[in-house]
N, C-alpha and C positions, 0 to 999 in steps of 0.2 A: 511469716507475716506478724507484724507487731500487734499486740492485743490492745483494745481500746483503752483499758485502764492505765496502760503505760504512757498514754499520750494526753497532754494537757489540752483539751479541746476548747476551753473557755477563754484562755488568755491570748489566743491567736486570731480572733475573729473580729477585731475592731481596728480600724485605722488609728494611727496615733492622734492625740489631741493636737490641734494646730495652734501655734502660738500667735499672740496678737501682733499686728503689724507685719504679717507675712507678705512678701513680695508676690503679687499675682503675676504668673508667667503665661500671659495670653498666647505668646507665639508657640509655646509647647502644648498648651491646651488645644490649639488648632491641630497640631500633629496628632495628639491623642484622639481627638474627635474623628479624624480621618481613619486612624488605625482601628478604632472601635467598630468601624463598619466592616472590617475584615474579620479574619479568624484569630489571629495571634498578634500581640504586641509584646516586644521584648525590650525592656529598659535595662541597660547594662552599663556599669561604670564601677570604678574603684569606690572604696568607702568614702563617705563624706560628701558626695556630689548631690545629695538631696533627692534621691530617687523616691524614697518612701513619702517624703513631704509633698513632692510634686503630685504623686498619684492621689494621696489623700485630699489635697486641695482641689484637684481636678474633679474628683468624685463629688465633693461637697458643692463646688461652684456650679457644676452642671446638673446637680441633683440626679445623678445617674444611678438607677437600681444596680446593686452590686452585692457580691459576697467577698469578704476579705479574709485571706488566710496568710498570716504572718508566721513563717516557719522559725522555730526556735531550737529544734533538735535535729540531729541527723547522725548517720545517714538514714533516710527513710526509704523503705522498699515500696514496691508498687501498691500492695494492699494498704499499708499505712497511709500513704499519700492520698489514695483514692478515698479512703475512709474520712480523712480530714476534709477533703474537698467536698464530699457528699454531705457531710455534716454542716459545713459552712454554708453551702447553697441552700440546704433545707431550712436552716435557721433564718437565713436572710429572706426566704420566701414565706416565713411564718409557719413552718411545719415542725417546729421543735428542734432541739439540739442534738438528738441521737441520730447517728448515721444509720442507714439501712444495713441489714446483715447480708452476708453472702460473700462470694469470691469477687475477684477483680472485675470480671465481666458484669456481674450483677450490680456492683457499685457504680461502674461507668454508665450502665443503662439507667440507673436511678438518677444520676446527675443529669443526663440528657433529657429524661422524661420530666423531671422537675422544671428544667429550664424551658422546655417546649410548652409545658402547661402554664408557665407564667404569662405568656402572651405579650411580653414587652421586651424592649432592648435591655440586655443584661450583661454585666461584666463580672467575671470571676478573676480576682486579683490574687496572685500568689507572690508574696514578698519574701526576699532572702532565699530565692530558689536555688542559689549555689550551695545551700546546706543539704540538698537532697543527696548528692554524691553517689548513692547506690544506683548501679546501672538499671535495675528494674524500675526504680523511682523515676529516672530520666525517661524511660520508655513510657511510663504512665503519663508524663507531661505531654509527650507527643500524641499519645492516644486521646488525651483530653482535647488537645487542640484540633485534631482531625475529626473528632466525633461530635463536637458542639453543634447545636442546631443553628439555623441562619440568624436567629434573633440574639445570639450570644457570642461573646468573644472572650478570649483568655489573655490576661495581662501578666507577664512574668517579669519580675524585677530581681536583680541580683548583681553580684560583682563580676560575673562573666556570663557569656552566652551559654545557653543549654548545649550539651554535647550531642544531642540528636540532630540529624540533618534538617536544615531549614530551606534547602534549595527549592524543594517542590512548592512549598508555600510561597516562597519569594517569587518564583516564576509565575505563579497564579495570581500575584498581586494581593495575596491574603495575609501578608506579613508586613508589619512596620517595626523598624529597629531604631531605637533612640539610644545613643551612646554618650560618652563623656563630652564629645565635641558639641552636641546639642545641649547638654545639661549645663555647660559652662555659663556662668553669669556674664552678660554683656556689661560694658561700662555703665550704660543707663540703668540696668538692673542693680548693679553694684551701688550706684548712687541711692536708689530707692531702698536697698537693703540696709545701708548704713545710716539712713536718715533716722531710723528708729533708735538704735543704740547710741548714736552720737548726737542726734538732734541737729538742727540748723542745716546749712548747705554743705555740699561736698563738691569741690570744683571738678571740672573736666580733667585737669591735669592729675589730680589726686586719684580719681576713679580710673583713669587710663593707666596710671602707674600701678595701682593695686590689681587691675585686670592683668597686666603684664607679669607681675610678681607671683600672683596666685593661679594664673591661667583659668580664672573663673571658678576655682574650686571652693565651694561654699564653706567647707569646714575651715579652710585657711582664712576665708573672709571673716568668719566668726572670731577666730583667734586674733586677726588683725584689728577687729573692732574693739576687742578688749585692750589691746596694746595702745590704741589711739586715744582712749579716754583721757582727757585732761592734758593732752599734749598740745603745745603751741606749734612745734615744728613737725607737722604731720607728713610733709613730703620727705623730710629727713628720715623719719621712722620707716616710711614705706620703702624708701630706697635701700634700707638695711634689712628689711624684713625678708627672711629666707628660711631654708631648711635647717639652718643652725639655730634659729630662734628657739628658745627653750620649750615653748608650748607646742610648736610644730614638731620638733624633734621627739618630744615625749609622746605625741600622738602617733607618730610612725612607729616608735619603739613598742607601744602597746598594741596598736591595730595591725601592724605588719610584721615587724622584725621578730616579735616574741613567739609567733606561731610557726616560724620557719625552721626546718632542720638545718644544722650547721653547714652542711655542704651546699645547700641551696643559697643560704644567706651569704656564704663566702663568694659564690658566683656573682651575686648581685653587687657585693662590695667591689670586686675586681672590675666589673663592668661600669662602675660609677665614674671612672675616668673618661668615659666615652660620651660625646654629645649625641651621636647617633649609633645605633647598634645594628649589626647584621650577624648572621650565624658565623660566616668565615672570620670576621673581625673578632667576635667574642671568643671563638675557638683559638685564634692566634694569641689573644691577651691572657686568657684564663687557662689554656691547655685542656679545656674540657671538650671531648669529642661529641658529647651529647648537647651541644649548644643549641641546635635546632629545637630539640624537645624541650629544653629549659625555657627558651624564648616563648614557645607555644604555651607552656604552662603559665608563664608570667602573664601573658595576655588572657588566657582562659580564666585564671583565678583573680583577675582584676587588680593586679599589683602595680598600679600606676604606670603602666606601659601602654603606649599607643602606636599603632602601625602608621608609617609615613607614606605607604604606597598600597595600591590595591592588591598587589601580589604578596604582601606581608613579608617582604624581604628586608625592609629597613624599619627600625623602631626608634622611639625616643622615650626616656623616662619623663614623667612629670617633673618640672624643674625643681620644685621643693623636695620631692622624694629623692632626686639625685643629689641635691645638696645635703640632705640628711645622711644618705649613704656615704658620701665623701667625708662628712664630719666623723662618722664612726670609723671609716677606714683610716683616717689620719690619726685618730685616737688609739686604734688597736694595732695598726701595722704601718707606721709612718715611713719606715725605710723602703717599703715596697712601692710607694706611690710613684717615684721617678722611674722605677723599673717598668711598672705597668704602662706608664705614659710613653716611654721610649719604645716598648714593644708595639703599642698601638701605632705610634708614629712611623715605625718601620713598615708595618703592613699598609698603612694609608699611602705612604710615599710610593711603595711598590705597586699600588693599585690605582694610580692616577688621581690621588687626592692630596696634592702637595700643600695646599693651604691648611687643611686640618692637621696634616703631619707637622707642619711648621709651628702651628699653635701649640701642639702637644710638646714638641721639643722645647719651646720657650718655657712652658709651664713646668717642664722637668728640669729647668735650669741649664739646658744645653743650648746656649746662644750660638756656639760654633756650628752645631748641627742644624739649627734653624737657618743660619746664614748660608750654609751649603745648599739647603733646600730652596732658598730664595734665588740662588744663582740661576739666571736664565729663565725663571718661572714667574717673574713679577706680573707680566701681562696675562699669562695663563691663569693666575689666581683671580684675575678680574673677570674671567670668562663667565657669562651667565649671571652677572649681577652680584659680585662678591666684594664690592667696594668697602662697605662697612666691616665685613668679616676680616678683610686684610688689614684694615686700619686697627681693628680690635686686637688682632693677633700681634701686631707690632707694638701696640700701646702698652703692653705689659712689661716691656723693657725700658730701662732708663734711656732717655733721649741720646745721651752721649754714647751708649752702647750701640745704638742704631747708626748714629752718624759715623762711628769709627769703623764700621763694617760696610764696605762699598755696596755689596749686593743688597743688604738690608736697607741701606739708604736709598738705593734706586727703587726698591719695592715700596718703601714709604712714600717716595716722591710720586710714583704712579698713583698710589691710592689717594694721596692728598689732592692731586690735580683733578682726578675724577670726581672727588667730593667738592670741588670748587675752591679749595684752599690754596690759592695760587702762591702766596708768600711762603707758606709752609713747604709747598712743593719745590719752590726755588731753593729754599735753604737745604732741603734734603738732597736735591740734585747737586748743589755746590759741594756738599759733603762727600757725595759719591765720587765726584770728579777729583776732589782733594786727595782721597785715599785710594784712587783707582790704580796708582802705580803705573800709569801709562797703558793700562789694558784697553785696547780698542773697543771691545764689546761693551764695557761699562761706559766708556765715553760716548759710544753710539747711543746707548739708552739715554744718557744725560742730554744729548743733543735732540733726541726725539721728544723728550719731555719738554724741553725748551721750545721746540717747534709747536707742540700742542698748546703750550701756554700762549705763544704769540698769536695763534689762531683765536684763542679765547679772548684775547685782548684786541682782536681786529687788525693786527699788524701783519698784513700779507707778505710784505717784503722780508721781514724778519723770519716769518714762518718758512718761507722758501729757502732762505740761507741755512737755517738750522736743520731743516729736513734733508736738504742735499748733503750737508755735512754728516748727518746721521747715517745716510745711505752709504757714504764713503767709508765710514768706520765700521759699520755692522757687516760681519761676514755673511755669505750667502745662506748659511745654515740658520742664521738668527732670523727666521722668517716672521715671527710674530712682531718683533720690534721693527723689522723692515716694513711690514705691512702698515704699522702705525705711522712710521715716518712717511711712507708713501701717501697715506690718507692726509696727513698734515700738509704735505707738499701740494696735493691736489686742491685742498681748500685754500691754501695760500695763493695758488694761481687764480682761484675763483675770486678772491678778495681784490686782486689787482687786474681782473677782467681779461685774463688770458684763458679763454674758454676751452680752446682745443687742447692746450697743455694740461689744463685742469682735468678734462675728461680722460686723457691718456693716463695721467698719474693715478686717478681714482680707480680706473679699470685695472691698472697694474696692482694697486693695493688690494683690490678684491681678489685678484688671482693669487697674490702672495698669501692672503689670509686663508684662501681655500686650501693651499698646500699644507698649512699647519693647523687646519680645523679651527681657525680663529674667528668664531661666529661674531663676537661683539665688534671686532675691528672691521670685519666684512660689512656688518650692518651700518656702522658709522660711515664707512666709505660710500656705501650704497645710498645712505641718507644724503650725503653731500652731493652725490651724482644726481639724485632725484631733485634735490634743491636747485642745482644748476639748471636742470631742464625746466623746472617749474617757474623760476624767476625769469626765464626767457620765453615763457608762454607756451612751452611744449608740454601741455598737461598730460596728454595721452602717454607720452614717453615717460614722464615722471611716474604716472600710475603703474605702468608696466614694470618699472623697476621695483616699486613697493610690492606689487603682487608676486613678483618673482621671489623676493626675499621672504615673504610670508610662507610660500611653499617650501623653501629651503630651510627655514628656521623653525619649523614645527617638528616635534618628535612625539610619536604616540598620541597625536591629536592635541598636544599641548604646545603652546608657543613659548619661546624664551622671552623673558621680560625685556631683553635688549631690543626687541622689535617695536617697542612702544613708540620710539621716535618716528618710525615709518607710519604707524597708525595716525599719529598726530599730523604728519605731513600730508597723508592721504586725505584727512578731513578738510584741509585747505583746498585740495584739488576738487573734492566733491562739492564744497561750497561754491567754487567757481562755476560749477555746472548746475547750481540751484538744487542739489539733492540734499535738502536740509536734514532730514531724519537720519540718513546714512552718514552724513558728516558728523552729526552729534554723537552717534554711536562710535565712530572711529576715534573722535576726540576723547570720549570717555575711556575707551580701552587704552588709548595712548597714555593718558594720565595715570591710569591704574597700574599699567606696566612700568611707567616711568618711576613711580614711587617705589615699586618693588626692586627696580634695578639700582638706583642710587647715583647714577651719573648726573651731576648737578647741572651741567650745561643742557643736556637733553631734557632733564626734569623741568627746568624753567621754560623751555620751548613748549613742552606738553601742557603746562599750566596755561600759557598764553594762548595756545591754539584752542584749548577748551573754553577759555573765556571769550575769545573772538567768535567761536561757533555758537555759544549760548546767546551772545548779543545778536548775531545774525538771525538766530531763530526767535528773537523777540523777548528773551528772558534777561534783561539787563541787570536786575537785582542779583540774580545768580552769577552773572558774569563778574559783577563788582566783587562779590564774595570770593570767587575764585582768584581774582586779582589780589585781593587782600591777603589770601593765603600765600600766593606767590611772593608778594612783597615782604612777607615775614620769614621767608626761607633764610637760613643762616648762610653766611659766606657768599652773598650775592656779589658778583664782580660789578665794576662800574658799567660794563657793557650790558650785563643782565638787568641792572637797575634802569638803564635807558630803554631796554626792551619793554619792561613793565610799564614805564611811563608812556611809551609810544602806544602800547595796546590800550591803556586807559584813555588816552587822548583820542584814539581812533573810535573807541566805543562812545565817548562823549566829547565832541570837539570843543565844548564850552567848559570842560572840567578844569580844576587847578593844574592837572598834569599837562593839559594843552598849553597853559601859560608857562609852566616850567620848561616845556619843550622849546618854546620860543627863545628862552634865555640861555639855552645850551650853547657852549662854544663849539666850533667845528670838531668833529670826531675823527680819530685815526682811521676808523673803518668807513670808507667812502660809501659802501653799500648801505650801511645803517644810517649814515648821514643823509643819503638821498631819501630813504624812507621817512626819516624825521621831517624833511622838507615837504614831502608829499602830504604828511599828516598836518603840518603847519598850514599848508595851503587850504585844506578843508576847514581847519580851525578859523582861519581868516574869513572864509566864506560863511561859516556858521555865525560869526560875529558881525556880519554885514560889512566887511571890509573888502569890497569888490576889487579895488585897485591893488591892495596887498596880495589878495588871493591870486589875481591874475599874474602878478609879477613872480610870485613864488612858484605857481604852477607852471609858468612858462619856462623858468629855470629847470624845474624837474623834468619837463618834457624834453628839453634839449639834451640834458644829461642822460635820461633814460634811453633816448634814441641812440645816443653814442655808445652806450653800454649794452644795447639790445635787451633792456629790461622792459619787455613789452607790457606786462601787467601794470607796472608803475607808470608807463607812458599812457596807458588807458585811463588810470586814475587821474593823471594830470589833465588829459583831454576833457574828462567829465567836469573837472573843476574849472577849466578854461571856458567850457560851454556856459556853465552857470554864472561865472564871473562876468563874462562878456554880456550875457543876458541882463544881469543886474545893472550893468553900466549902460544899457540901452543900445548895445551894438548887436542887433539881431543877425545881420549878415555874417559877422565874424563868429557869433555863437552857433549859427547853423553850420558853418564850415567845420568848426571844431566837433560838433555833434555828429556830422556825417563821417568824419575821420574816426571818431570814437566807435561809431556803430560798425564801420568796416573792420577796424582792428578787433573789436569784440567778436565779430563773426569769424575772423581769421583764426583766432586762438581758441575759440569756443568758450568764451567767458560770459556767463549769465549772472554774475554777481555785481560787478562794479557799476554798471549803468542802472539796473533796477533798484539797487540798494540806496540810491540817492533820492528816491521819493517821488510823489505824485506830480510835483511841479516840473520835474525833468520829463516825466512821461507826457504831460500835457504839451510841453514844447515839442517833443519829438513827433507826437501825433499831428500837431499843427503844421509841422514842416514836412510831413509825409515820410518820416524816417522809421516807421514801424510796420512797413509793408513787407511782403514776401515771407518765406518760410522762417528765416531767422527772426524777423520782426514779430511773428506769432509767438516764437519762443520767448522773446523779450517781454511781450505783453503778459504771457503766463507767469514769467518771473516777477514782473511788477505786481501781479495779483497775489503771488505767494508772499511777497514782502508786505503788501497792504493787509493781508488777512493772516491765516494760519498757514504754516508751511506744510502741515499734513491736513487730511480731511477727506480721504476717499473711502474710509472704512464705513461699513454699514452698521453704525452704532445704534443702540436702542433709543437714545435721546435724539439722534440725528445730529448731535453736536460733535465736531471732531476733537481728538485729543490734542492738547497743547504739546509743544516739544518737551517740556518738563514732565508732563503726565506720561507721555510715551516712554521717556527715559526711566521714570519710576516703574512703569509696568515691565519694562525690560529687566530691571533688577528684581522685581517680584517673581518673574518667571524663573530667574536664577536661584530663587529661594532665599534671597537676602532679607534680613530683619530690617525693621524701621530704623534702628540705630545704625546699622551698616550702610543703608541707603543714604541716611543723613550725612554720614562721614564721607561717602563717595561723592555726594552732590554738594557738599559744603553748605548745608542748610541745617536748621534745627529739626529734631525729630517731630516736633509739632507741625512744621511745614510739610514734612513727608506725609504725615497723617492727613493733612488737608488735601494734598495731591491724591492720596489713595481714596479718600472719600469722594472726591470729584470724579476720578476715573471709574470708580464703582458705579456711580450714578450714570455715567455715560455708557458704560458697558451693560447696565441693567443687572448687576450682580450684588451680592451682599458679603461674600467671603473671598479670601485670597485664592482658594482652590478654584472657585467659580470664575474669578477674573482670569486666572491663568488659562483655564480651559476655553473661556470665551475668546481670549486673545488668539489662541491657537486655531480655533474654529474660523475666525475671521482672517487668518493668515497674517496677523500683525507680527507675530513671533513664532 
């Protein structure tokens, strides 16, 4: 046991002095408040994440009684550690600075007795506990945690988690763990952090870029702040700021590299060529059989490594740490870099990760090897949302190198068309065809790409011709490309109103995708099939398709982001049934997953469905904000721009977009053109142009009947009703209203009649058209549109939650921060705080935890 004179007892009992202008991190304070009610709080992260500052600020802000023990020497055995803890507690409670004498048991009893006698809530904070190292000292930490009286908690901060078992405390709910993920600064916190050293404002783009480059690591933020002083081109500096920056590299050299033995550092340098790490991959690249133990040591010692899954099978370095390692590897062993990358690429290709392998081959300067990997795998690389990854992998090559290699050109064309870059996709497809040397497989891919482009442009005839040609060229074994061609064929048939042929082609594409495990193509085909059913008024059939795909597309309880388009489509179906809250949740999930996937066509659709659902729920300002975000997306096609215009005009029939819609020339896509005319009819009605509204709606009604577009026909009948009424033709208005009611009942639509307002309701009631069971449903739907869509909860204030408050509460339940909620809802953080304040009042609570618990008690979530 260490003797007391060998230990500096005075220098370790005070938290550090807090600097002026410190960012107050309320979201983490809430976590610590909750953790302090338990037995143990563990705050663990690599160096420079602000653990010590956070704890010191929390203690000061909350005025919480505490004892602070900052360890400066190690290893500490059980007796030495307990002596230090006992002395710190006794001094904090006013009992002097000398620890009690005796063995470990006596020291532990003294700590417990002192804390029990204090009679108040108390925290013992031990900082830099990774310095303990001695096994008996680690056991002492566990004994402390388990022996503390109910009024006390132990807070351990260090670069890694304690080595003693935490499962028992975790199972009892007596443990709170805060790691690097929670400690990372959010973009809003970064703005606040930089306001001090830089002064003035810091834009959203700048803070988002800095958050991306630093991953919220506060030490890097401090270095970036120094580099930003006096600079005009701040975005340019931030884009270049990385692990090779002098200050960052020197920090790692001093804080991490210098203390590592040569063999361990060599392992890190070899692994720096990898974006993600796993034991088998690291073993293949480095030749080290002890890769599992080395990765566990990396995580345990807090060396800027984070697990990517719960099983801790895959890891990733902090981006700046990896860049610093790469810089050192390039300086010390440049000839080994391509060898390491090719070794990694070989393993990845053999283990079902062709895109990662392709990227490493390209970085190793092996364009031929990358081209070989691209052969036949372009679509597979897009599976699960890899659009930007594939584009990024190809972007490192000169364009002429890509265009001269047909399989690389095909891969680039697929990635471009998914990203919405139609001209770029066409150019790459032309290059693939030019250099294909007559190979049918490549030509089949090229035709499938052209069919997909024709669909995106609304040219059903062209899509059919190209897709059929692709299916002729592609051999039976080329299942993924055949599935895509079949999907394009099915949607081409849909565009030209050949419904039975469309359904057959889409079902065949789904079956083909199943054979090759092509989830994203299956989902795209299923989405088109559900859309076909929905536009014909077969809502239950469309919903069944969506639900089936959700069940098939989930793995381990997690959904693939490619399912987002189906969530968005389902929100439209739920809206038609008047299920506002459920529709809003589906639309939100759809957009969130659409952003994660990156397929531009589906992303635009998800934005517009979210905006439409928000508007239907009464939140038009939020709907307009979402539309503005959709309008600002890069590479919008003409068809997408028309979609945005249509949605804006539908939300507000008197808006400038409604005027622009009137001036549009006829579109190639007849389905979209019909929807435009339907919205124009409502716009005429809103502008009191009864004659024009009647003429346009009558045209829509005739065309919709011919194409079996029953929801559009219902829209047209509602406008005809109101237009005839405005023109004083009551009998004609009643006839149209009766037909509308019958059609709405037939297809189960509770949206299109009630959403037209109280004037239509009054007319229907006067004409006796709201009787019977379906009439009662219509009356309830009219009430929902006139009031709030929700309102059955037994809330403290008696006032129901608004759609936006309900959505905010849903995100609070998920643990989202105010900044994250603001980003997802496309509003300012201050708006989120207003929503939170309002729903707290309605729930009768004062804190996030109470709100979450109350929501669960009421069955809201």
